[in-house]
C-alpha positions in Angstrom: -12.8 -22.3 37.4 -9.3 -21.6 35.8 -6.9 -24.3 35.1 -4.9 -26.3 37.8 -2.7 -29.1 37.9 -3.5 -32.6 38.6 -5.2 -33.5 42.0 -2.2 -35.3 42.8 0.2 -32.2 42.5 -2.3 -30.5 44.7 -2.5 -33.0 47.7 1.3 -33.0 48.0 1.5 -29.4 47.8 -0.6 -29.2 50.5 1.0 -31.7 52.6 4.5 -30.0 51.6 3.1 -26.6 52.7 2.0 -27.8 56.1 5.3 -29.8 56.7 6.7 -29.4 60.3 10.0 -28.3 59.7 11.7 -30.2 62.8 10.6 -33.5 61.6 13.5 -33.9 59.1 12.4 -37.6 57.9 8.4 -36.8 57.1 9.8 -33.6 55.7 11.8 -35.4 53.3 9.1 -38.2 52.5 6.9 -35.2 51.8 9.4 -33.3 49.7 9.8 -36.5 48.0 6.0 -37.2 47.1 5.8 -33.7 45.8 8.4 -33.9 43.8 7.2 -37.3 42.1 3.6 -35.4 41.8 4.9 -32.7 40.3 6.7 -34.9 37.4 3.7 -36.6 36.5 2.0 -33.3 35.9 5.2 -32.2 33.5 7.3 -30.2 36.3 10.2 -30.7 38.4 10.8 -29.3 41.5 12.9 -29.2 44.4 11.3 -29.1 48.1 10.3 -26.1 49.6 12.5 -23.9 51.3 11.6 -21.8 53.7 13.1 -18.0 55.4 11.9 -16.4 58.2 11.4 -12.7 57.6 10.2 -11.4 60.9 7.0 -9.3 61.6 5.1 -13.1 61.0 6.7 -12.9 57.6 8.2 -16.0 55.4 9.9 -16.3 52.5 9.4 -19.8 50.5 11.4 -20.4 47.2 10.9 -23.5 44.7 13.8 -24.3 42.0 11.8 -25.7 39.2 12.5 -27.4 35.8 11.4 -25.6 32.9 13.5 -27.6 30.1 15.9 -30.3 29.7 19.0 -27.8 29.4 21.3 -27.5 32.4 19.9 -24.2 33.1 17.1 -24.5 32.3 15.2 -23.3 35.5 13.5 -20.8 37.6 13.3 -20.1 41.4 9.6 -19.0 42.2 9.2 -17.0 45.6 6.9 -16.2 47.8 6.4 -13.8 50.8 3.7 -14.0 52.6 2.3 -13.5 56.1 2.0 -16.9 58.4 -0.9 -17.4 60.9 1.9 -19.9 62.4 5.6 -21.6 60.4 4.8 -23.0 57.4 1.0 -22.0 57.5 0.6 -18.8 55.2 -2.5 -17.0 56.5 -5.4 -16.6 54.1 -5.2 -13.2 51.9 -7.6 -12.1 48.9 -5.0 -10.2 47.3 -2.0 -11.9 45.6 0.4 -10.1 43.4 3.1 -11.5 41.0 6.7 -10.0 40.1 8.4 -10.4 37.3 12.1 -8.1 37.5 14.0 -6.5 34.7 17.5 -6.3 34.0 20.5 -7.4 36.3 18.9 -7.7 39.2 16.6 -11.0 40.3 13.3 -11.1 42.6 15.1 -10.8 45.6 17.7 -8.1 45.1 14.9 -5.8 43.5 11.9 -6.3 45.2 13.1 -8.0 48.9 15.8 -5.9 49.1 16.0 -6.0 52.7 17.0 -9.7 52.9 20.2 -9.3 50.9 21.7 -5.7 52.3 22.4 -5.0 55.9 21.6 -0.9 55.2 17.8 -1.3 54.3 15.5 -1.8 57.5 13.3 -5.1 57.5 10.3 -3.5 56.6 11.6 -1.3 53.3 11.2 -3.6 50.8 8.3 -3.8 48.2 7.8 -7.7 48.7 8.0 -7.2 52.8 5.6 -4.1 52.8 3.0 -5.7 50.6 3.1 -9.3 52.8 3.0 -7.0 55.8 -0.4 -5.8 54.3 -1.7 -9.2 53.7 -0.9 -8.9 50.1 0.2 -12.3 48.8 3.3 -12.0 47.6 4.8 -14.2 44.4 7.7 -13.7 42.0 10.5 -16.0 39.7 14.2 -15.1 39.0 14.0 -15.5 35.1 16.8 -18.3 33.8 19.9 -16.3 33.4 19.3 -15.2 37.3 21.2 -18.7 38.4 23.9 -18.8 35.4 27.0 -19.0 37.7 29.5 -16.6 37.2 32.3 -19.1 36.1 30.2 -19.8 32.9 31.9 -19.6 29.8 29.9 -21.3 27.3 26.8 -19.5 26.3 25.4 -21.5 23.7 22.5 -22.7 26.0 21.3 -19.1 25.4 20.9 -19.0 21.8 16.8 -19.3 22.1 16.0 -18.1 25.2 13.9 -14.4 24.6 11.0 -13.2 25.1 8.4 -15.8 24.8 10.7 -18.5 26.6 10.0 -16.1 29.7 6.5 -15.7 29.1 6.1 -19.6 29.1 8.3 -19.5 32.5 5.6 -17.0 33.8 2.9 -19.3 33.0 4.7 -21.7 34.8 4.8 -19.6 38.1 1.4 -18.4 38.1 0.2 -22.0 37.4 2.4 -22.9 40.8 1.3 -20.0 42.3 -2.4 -20.9 41.7 -2.2 -24.2 43.0 -1.1 -23.6 46.2 -3.1 -20.8 46.6 -6.1 -22.7 46.1 -4.8 -25.5 48.6 -4.6 -22.7 51.7 -8.5 -22.1 50.6 -7.9 -19.4 48.6 -10.2 -18.9 45.4 -13.5 -17.4 44.1 -13.2 -13.8 44.0 -9.4 -13.6 45.3 -7.6 -11.5 43.1 -3.8 -12.6 41.5 -2.3 -9.2 40.2 0.6 -9.3 37.9 3.7 -6.5 38.4 6.5 -6.1 35.9 9.3 -3.5 36.5 11.2 -2.4 33.6 11.7 -5.7 31.0 9.5 -7.3 33.6 6.7 -5.0 32.1 7.9 -6.0 28.7 7.4 -9.7 29.5 4.1 -8.8 31.7 2.4 -7.3 28.1 4.0 -10.3 26.1 2.1 -12.8 28.6 -1.3 -10.5 28.8 -1.0 -10.6 24.7 -1.4 -14.4 24.8 -3.6 -14.9 27.7 -6.3 -12.9 26.0 -6.6 -15.1 23.5 -7.7 -17.8 26.3 -10.7 -19.1 27.3 -12.1 -16.7 30.2 -11.9 -19.3 32.8 -8.1 -20.4 31.9 -6.8 -16.7 32.8 -4.8 -16.1 35.7 -4.5 -12.5 36.0 -6.9 -9.8 37.0 -4.8 -7.0 37.0 -1.6 -5.7 36.1 0.7 -3.1 36.8 3.5 -2.3 34.4 6.6 -0.2 36.1 8.9 2.5 34.4 9.0 0.9 31.0 7.0 1.2 27.2 6.5 -1.7 24.8 5.7 0.8 22.0 6.6 4.7 21.9 4.1 7.6 21.0 4.0 9.4 17.8 5.4 12.0 20.0 8.4 10.5 20.9 10.0 10.1 17.6 13.5 10.7 19.0 13.1 7.5 21.3 11.6 5.6 19.1 15.0 6.2 16.6 17.2 5.8 19.7 15.6 2.2 20.0 15.9 1.2 16.5 19.9 2.6 16.6 20.2 -0.2 19.4 18.6 -2.9 18.1 20.7 -2.2 15.0 23.7 -2.9 17.3 22.2 -5.4 19.2 21.1 -7.7 16.0 24.6 -7.2 14.6 25.8 -8.4 17.5 23.5 -11.6 17.7 24.5 -11.8 14.2 27.8 -12.6 14.9 27.1 -15.4 16.9 26.9 -13.4 20.3 24.0 -15.1 22.3 24.6 -13.3 26.0 24.6 -10.0 26.6 22.6 -6.6 27.5 22.8 -3.0 26.7 26.1 -2.7 28.9 27.8 -5.2 26.7 28.8 -9.0 27.7 28.2 -9.7 31.1 26.4 -6.9 31.4 26.2 -6.9 35.7 30.2 -7.7 36.0 31.1 -3.8 36.1 28.1 -2.4 37.6 28.7 -5.1 40.3 32.9 -4.0 40.5 31.5 -0.3 41.0 29.4 -1.5 43.8 32.3 -3.3 45.4 34.7 -0.7 44.9 32.4 2.2 45.7 31.5 0.4 49.1 34.9 -1.0 50.4 37.3 1.6 48.8 35.6 4.9 48.6 38.1 7.2 48.2 40.4 5.2 45.9 40.4 6.4 42.3 38.7 4.2 39.9 41.1 2.8 37.5 38.7 0.7 34.9 36.6 3.6 33.9 35.9 5.7 30.6 38.0 8.4 29.7 35.3 10.9 31.0 35.6 9.4 34.5 39.5 9.6 34.7 40.7 10.6 38.7 37.2 10.2 40.1 36.9 8.6 43.1 35.2 5.0 43.5 32.6 6.6 45.3 31.5 9.4 42.8 31.6 6.7 39.7 29.0 5.0 41.7 27.0 8.0 42.2 27.5 9.0 38.5 26.6 5.5 37.1 23.5 5.7 38.5 22.4 9.5 38.3 23.7 9.7 34.4 23.2 5.9 33.5 23.8 6.7 30.0 27.4 7.2 30.6 27.4 3.6 31.2 25.9 2.5 27.7 28.1 5.2 25.2 27.6 4.7 22.2 24.1 3.5 22.9 21.9 6.3 23.4 19.5 5.8 26.8 15.8 4.9 27.1 14.5 8.3 27.6 16.7 11.6 27.8 18.4 11.8 30.9 17.2 8.6 32.4 18.6 7.4 35.4 18.4 4.6 38.1 18.5 6.8 41.3 18.2 10.6 41.0 21.2 12.8 41.9 22.2 16.4 43.1 25.1 18.0 40.9 28.4 19.1 41.9 29.8 22.7 40.0 30.6 21.2 36.8 27.1 19.6 36.2 28.4 16.0 37.0 26.2 13.7 39.9 27.3 14.6 43.3 25.1 12.5 45.7 21.8 10.9 45.7 18.8 12.4 46.4 16.5 10.0 47.2 18.5 6.3 48.3 20.8 6.1 50.4 24.5 5.9 49.1 25.3 3.1 51.5 21.7 1.2 49.9 22.7 2.2 46.7 26.4 0.8 46.6 24.8 -2.8 48.4 22.3 -3.1 45.8 24.9 -2.3 43.0 27.0 -5.2 44.1 23.7 -7.5 43.9 23.8 -7.6 40.1 24.0 -10.9 38.3 26.3 -11.5 35.7 24.7 -12.5 32.6 21.6 -12.4 30.7 20.4 -13.5 27.3 21.0 -11.4 24.5 17.6 -11.9 22.6 15.4 -10.9 25.0 17.1 -7.3 24.5 17.1 -7.5 20.9 13.5 -8.3 20.8 12.5 -5.3 23.0 14.9 -3.1 21.2 12.8 -4.7 17.9 9.2 -3.5 19.4 10.5 0.1 20.8 11.8 0.8 17.6 7.7 0.1 15.8 8.9 -2.8 14.3 6.6 -6.3 14.0 7.0 -8.9 16.7 5.0 -11.8 17.4 4.0 -10.8 20.9 2.1 -7.7 20.7 -1.0 -8.7 18.0 -3.4 -8.7 20.8 -3.1 -6.2 23.2 -5.9 -4.8 22.5 -8.3 -7.6 23.5 -6.5 -7.0 27.3 -8.6 -5.1 29.2 -8.3 -6.2 32.9 -7.7 -3.1 35.0 -3.9 -1.5 34.9 -1.5 0.7 36.7 1.1 2.7 35.5 3.9 3.1 37.6 6.6 5.5 35.9 9.5 7.5 37.7 10.1 10.6 35.9 13.5 10.5 36.2 13.6 7.0 34.6 11.1 5.9 32.0 8.0 8.2 33.3 5.5 9.7 31.3 7.1 8.1 27.9 5.5 4.5 29.2 2.1 5.8 29.4 1.1 5.4 25.9 2.1 1.6 25.7 -1.1 1.5 28.1 -3.3 3.0 25.9 -2.7 -0.2 23.3 -4.7 -2.0 25.7 -8.6 -2.5 25.6 -8.6 -1.9 29.2 -10.9 0.9 30.3 -9.8 0.8 34.3 -6.7 2.9 33.8 -4.8 4.8 36.2 -1.2 6.4 36.0 1.0 7.3 38.4 3.8 9.1 38.1 6.9 9.5 40.9 8.3 12.8 40.3 9.7 15.7 42.3 10.8 18.1 39.2 9.4 19.2 36.3 9.8 17.5 33.4 12.4 19.5 32.1 14.6 18.4 35.0 13.6 15.1 34.7 17.8 14.2 34.2 17.7 14.8 38.2 14.4 13.6 39.2 13.2 10.2 40.9 15.3 7.2 39.3 14.0 4.0 37.8 15.6 2.0 40.9 14.5 4.4 43.2 11.0 3.3 43.0 12.4 0.4 45.1 15.1 2.0 47.2 14.3 5.6 48.1 13.6 6.6 51.3 10.2 7.7 50.9 9.3 5.1 48.1 7.0 3.8 50.9 4.9 6.4 50.7 5.2 7.7 47.1 5.6 4.4 45.5 4.0 1.5 47.2 1.4 2.7 49.3 -0.7 4.2 45.9 0.1 0.9 44.1 -1.2 -1.1 47.7 -4.5 0.9 47.5 -4.8 0.6 44.0 -4.7 -3.4 44.6 -7.3 -2.8 47.6 -10.0 -0.7 45.5 -10.0 -4.0 42.6 
């Protein structure tokens, strides 16, 4: 039997989930009991919040304290079909999702709740929940840092291992809540990580593989469009990673604790690009690199998504032609319009970028991609859960396949979503198209669902 929190925590959570939201006094009392029980078990969390999504689905959230610092907290999410309000339906498949850079759980996986340009059934989390999968996830710590913050000393010790620990906390909470609802036994919990979330997923499984089987929580792994190591044939990509590592390591040595591949406050320019494209698409962009001077705000946003390397300069991208959203070129060879994701949705999505990120995790990821030693991939051969690798042909794509071969898993499926030959990867299905594209449901989500149902 998997390790769970104390019986009192389980009982308190059970009461909390069955609370009648209309009875405020009773709900407050139950919330206080639940919070006291979590404290006694070493966790501090807010009361459950519920948002009805339509179609019989609901979105639950918990704010969980994971340390003593001001921003040492994560938000745990759950999207699930309900039998009636506050009573989640029983399911036999669950997935825990970990986001990547810039976008937290809801913008990445439950996008339709954040934008007005996406139908309610057009997000991965809502789609899976509508198919009786219990969807969980979390916002990493830096998602909750407000834009007004200016002192980032608190981030100095945040890194991959920090997120691995927080992921373990989220998985423990999910395990407790599901067991209270009668889920257990042969139920399966899959771990899905997109982008840097996949890096965190690999690191989590690396550590979990060293625990007794009864203490493991993950039954299958879905890394999406991210490598942890480059194969022997990808020497150029490894060299680019080493160059990124050296540049970011230098910044960290100089005292920086916040930032990402786009520099300090990496989400700020992305958010601004989206805002200007949505609010003044035909206006002339004024804050852009020299190569984009004179272009409209709309054009800049399309280029940022379709030729993402333009934002990284002078750093090299993760892979050749790497981009967020596939595009169609103009006569000058620049992205002119999106190919797979509707432009209004893309512009809304860009505006959802959070401003800050901890620099350590970016440095550690590039160190790993460079081929150097890191402390969180020593036991990948001991990871033997079923694996589904999903790659975007214009994102990481086939460059992420090698990482799955580092695992001890024998049940490995690989899905590369492509519309063009590899030689045209710069125009193909992009890193964010996996969630935003018009046909993502057919090309990405349905195969993912079928794989989970078969395992």
